[in-house]
N, CA, C and O atoms as a GROMACS GRO file, in nm:
protein
  184
    1MET      N    1   1.041  -0.075   1.248
    1MET     CA    2   1.080  -0.046   1.113
    1MET      C    3   0.986  -0.114   1.023
    1MET      O    4   0.971  -0.067   0.910
    2ALA      N    5   0.907  -0.245   1.068
    2ALA     CA    6   0.842  -0.355   1.016
    2ALA      C    7   0.733  -0.283   0.946
    2ALA      O    8   0.683  -0.313   0.838
    3GLY      N    9   0.698  -0.172   1.033
    3GLY     CA   10   0.555  -0.084   1.029
    3GLY      C   11   0.580  -0.007   0.901
    3GLY      O   12   0.494  -0.016   0.813
    4SER      N   13   0.679   0.063   0.882
    4SER     CA   14   0.700   0.150   0.772
    4SER      C   15   0.728   0.047   0.654
    4SER      O   16   0.677   0.079   0.547
    5GLU      N   17   0.793  -0.058   0.656
    5GLU     CA   18   0.824  -0.136   0.527
    5GLU      C   19   0.662  -0.188   0.483
    5GLU      O   20   0.626  -0.199   0.365
    6GLU      N   21   0.582  -0.213   0.594
    6GLU     CA   22   0.457  -0.240   0.574
    6GLU      C   23   0.367  -0.168   0.454
    6GLU      O   24   0.321  -0.205   0.346
    7LEU      N   25   0.368  -0.022   0.544
    7LEU     CA   26   0.311   0.068   0.468
    7LEU      C   27   0.371   0.107   0.308
    7LEU      O   28   0.301   0.140   0.212
    8GLY      N   29   0.459   0.100   0.308
    8GLY     CA   30   0.559   0.111   0.166
    8GLY      C   31   0.480   0.033   0.068
    8GLY      O   32   0.433   0.085  -0.034
    9LEU      N   33   0.463  -0.117   0.106
    9LEU     CA   34   0.458  -0.230   0.038
    9LEU      C   35   0.298  -0.225   0.007
    9LEU      O   36   0.255  -0.269  -0.100
   10ARG      N   37   0.209  -0.167   0.109
   10ARG     CA   38   0.062  -0.117   0.096
   10ARG      C   39   0.084  -0.016  -0.011
   10ARG      O   40   0.015  -0.054  -0.106
   11GLU      N   41   0.137   0.079  -0.038
   11GLU     CA   42   0.109   0.204  -0.099
   11GLU      C   43   0.176   0.158  -0.250
   11GLU      O   44   0.147   0.219  -0.353
   12ASP      N   45   0.274   0.037  -0.249
   12ASP     CA   46   0.303   0.016  -0.391
   12ASP      C   47   0.216  -0.076  -0.422
   12ASP      O   48   0.207  -0.088  -0.544
   13THR      N   49   0.134  -0.162  -0.352
   13THR     CA   50   0.037  -0.235  -0.402
   13THR      C   51  -0.100  -0.160  -0.464
   13THR      O   52  -0.175  -0.228  -0.534
   14LEU      N   53  -0.129  -0.026  -0.438
   14LEU     CA   54  -0.216   0.045  -0.409
   14LEU      C   55  -0.180   0.087  -0.572
   14LEU      O   56  -0.254   0.083  -0.670
   15ARG      N   57  -0.065   0.119  -0.564
   15ARG     CA   58  -0.012   0.204  -0.687
   15ARG      C   59  -0.036   0.138  -0.838
   15ARG      O   60  -0.103   0.178  -0.933
   16VAL      N   61   0.054   0.012  -0.819
   16VAL     CA   62   0.033  -0.123  -0.902
   16VAL      C   63  -0.125  -0.134  -0.958
   16VAL      O   64  -0.153  -0.140  -1.078
   17LEU      N   65  -0.212  -0.135  -0.860
   17LEU     CA   66  -0.368  -0.178  -0.884
   17LEU      C   67  -0.432  -0.068  -0.961
   17LEU      O   68  -0.511  -0.100  -1.050
   18ALA      N   69  -0.407   0.059  -0.936
   18ALA     CA   70  -0.437   0.173  -0.977
   18ALA      C   71  -0.401   0.188  -1.121
   18ALA      O   72  -0.484   0.236  -1.198
   19ALA      N   73  -0.287   0.151  -1.162
   19ALA     CA   74  -0.233   0.185  -1.289
   19ALA      C   75  -0.306   0.062  -1.380
   19ALA      O   76  -0.361   0.088  -1.487
   20PHE      N   77  -0.302  -0.078  -1.324
   20PHE     CA   78  -0.354  -0.218  -1.385
   20PHE      C   79  -0.482  -0.180  -1.394
   20PHE      O   80  -0.528  -0.237  -1.493
   21LEU      N   81  -0.604  -0.082  -1.318
   21LEU     CA   82  -0.698  -0.051  -1.366
   21LEU      C   83  -0.717   0.060  -1.472
   21LEU      O   84  -0.795   0.060  -1.568
   22ARG      N   85  -0.623   0.157  -1.431
   22ARG     CA   86  -0.649   0.255  -1.529
   22ARG      C   87  -0.619   0.194  -1.692
   22ARG      O   88  -0.693   0.215  -1.789
   23ARG      N   89  -0.486   0.110  -1.693
   23ARG     CA   90  -0.472   0.061  -1.805
   23ARG      C   91  -0.590  -0.008  -1.873
   23ARG      O   92  -0.618   0.004  -1.993
   24GLY      N   93  -0.647  -0.073  -1.795
   24GLY     CA   94  -0.753  -0.167  -1.844
   24GLY      C   95  -0.825  -0.100  -1.866
   24GLY      O   96  -0.870  -0.132  -1.975
   25GLU      N   97  -0.883  -0.001  -1.824
   25GLU     CA   98  -1.033   0.107  -1.879
   25GLU      C   99  -0.939   0.169  -2.012
   25GLU      O  100  -1.017   0.164  -2.107
   26ALA      N  101  -0.850   0.207  -2.045
   26ALA     CA  102  -0.787   0.302  -2.137
   26ALA      C  103  -0.777   0.180  -2.263
   26ALA      O  104  -0.811   0.208  -2.378
   27ALA      N  105  -0.728   0.048  -2.228
   27ALA     CA  106  -0.748  -0.048  -2.348
   27ALA      C  107  -0.836  -0.145  -2.386
   27ALA      O  108  -0.814  -0.247  -2.451
   28GLY      N  109  -0.942  -0.101  -2.338
   28GLY     CA  110  -1.082  -0.155  -2.349
   28GLY      C  111  -1.080  -0.277  -2.258
   28GLY      O  112  -1.142  -0.371  -2.308
   29SER      N  113  -1.027  -0.304  -2.140
   29SER     CA  114  -1.025  -0.397  -2.012
   29SER      C  115  -0.983  -0.531  -2.109
   29SER      O  116  -1.064  -0.600  -2.172
   30PRO      N  117  -0.826  -0.551  -2.103
   30PRO     CA  118  -0.778  -0.657  -2.114
   30PRO      C  119  -0.770  -0.769  -2.034
   30PRO      O  120  -0.738  -0.884  -2.065
   31VAL      N  121  -0.802  -0.721  -1.926
   31VAL     CA  122  -0.847  -0.842  -1.776
   31VAL      C  123  -0.918  -0.952  -1.836
   31VAL      O  124  -0.986  -0.955  -1.938
   32PRO      N  125  -0.889  -1.042  -1.753
   32PRO     CA  126  -1.004  -1.183  -1.784
   32PRO      C  127  -1.168  -1.140  -1.757
   32PRO      O  128  -1.264  -1.197  -1.807
   33THR      N  129  -1.171  -1.027  -1.663
   33THR     CA  130  -1.327  -1.013  -1.623
   33THR      C  131  -1.416  -0.952  -1.755
   33THR      O  132  -1.365  -0.871  -1.832
   34PRO      N  133  -1.525  -0.989  -1.768
   34PRO     CA  134  -1.620  -0.931  -1.891
   34PRO      C  135  -1.592  -0.773  -1.847
   34PRO      O  136  -1.555  -0.735  -1.736
   35PRO      N  137  -1.614  -0.705  -1.945
   35PRO     CA  138  -1.611  -0.531  -1.955
   35PRO      C  139  -1.723  -0.525  -1.869
   35PRO      O  140  -1.706  -0.480  -1.755
   36ARG      N  141  -1.839  -0.564  -1.907
   36ARG     CA  142  -1.959  -0.524  -1.840
   36ARG      C  143  -1.952  -0.528  -1.679
   36ARG      O  144  -1.999  -0.435  -1.614
   37ARG      N  145  -1.898  -0.627  -1.624
   37ARG     CA  146  -1.872  -0.660  -1.499
   37ARG      C  147  -1.778  -0.550  -1.437
   37ARG      O  148  -1.823  -0.488  -1.341
   38ALA      N  149  -1.667  -0.524  -1.478
   38ALA     CA  150  -1.576  -0.448  -1.496
   38ALA      C  151  -1.651  -0.284  -1.470
   38ALA      O  152  -1.644  -0.222  -1.364
   39SER      N  153  -1.694  -0.255  -1.548
   39SER     CA  154  -1.739  -0.109  -1.574
   39SER      C  155  -1.876  -0.108  -1.454
   39SER      O  156  -1.908   0.000  -1.404
   40TRP      N  157  -1.947  -0.228  -1.416
   40TRP     CA  158  -2.072  -0.236  -1.311
   40TRP      C  159  -1.991  -0.200  -1.178
   40TRP      O  160  -2.055  -0.147  -1.087
   41LEU      N  161  -1.857  -0.226  -1.159
   41LEU     CA  162  -1.761  -0.230  -1.033
   41LEU      C  163  -1.763  -0.072  -1.016
   41LEU      O  164  -1.782  -0.025  -0.904
   42PHE      N  165  -1.743   0.016  -1.134
   42PHE     CA  166  -1.697   0.162  -1.105
   42PHE      C  167  -1.835   0.220  -1.150
   42PHE      O  168  -1.842   0.339  -1.118
   43HIS      N  169  -1.945   0.176  -1.213
   43HIS     CA  170  -2.053   0.290  -1.226
   43HIS      C  171  -2.162   0.192  -1.220
   43HIS      O  172  -2.212   0.144  -1.322
   44PRO      N  173  -2.211   0.154  -1.065
   44PRO     CA  174  -2.308   0.060  -1.057
   44PRO      C  175  -2.441   0.092  -1.069
   44PRO      O  176  -2.528   0.011  -1.036
   45TRP      N  177  -2.476   0.240  -1.129
   45TRP     CA  178  -2.582   0.240  -1.165
   45TRP      C  179  -2.621   0.247  -1.294
   45TRP      O  180  -2.728   0.296  -1.331
   46THR      N  181  -2.525   0.194  -1.375
   46THR     CA  182  -2.577   0.144  -1.518
   46THR      C  183  -2.626  -0.005  -1.518
   46THR      O  184  -2.669  -0.056  -1.622
   0.00000   0.00000   0.00000
């Protein structure tokens, strides 16, 4: 049972992280990291 709980926790973490990143992109990156660095993570070629 511990394994399935761990998997659920990991899925929740990924879901929250994805939502946070999506919200950051939509709102112009309200996260404390500079927008340039954030966009570099998603677009290393720019």
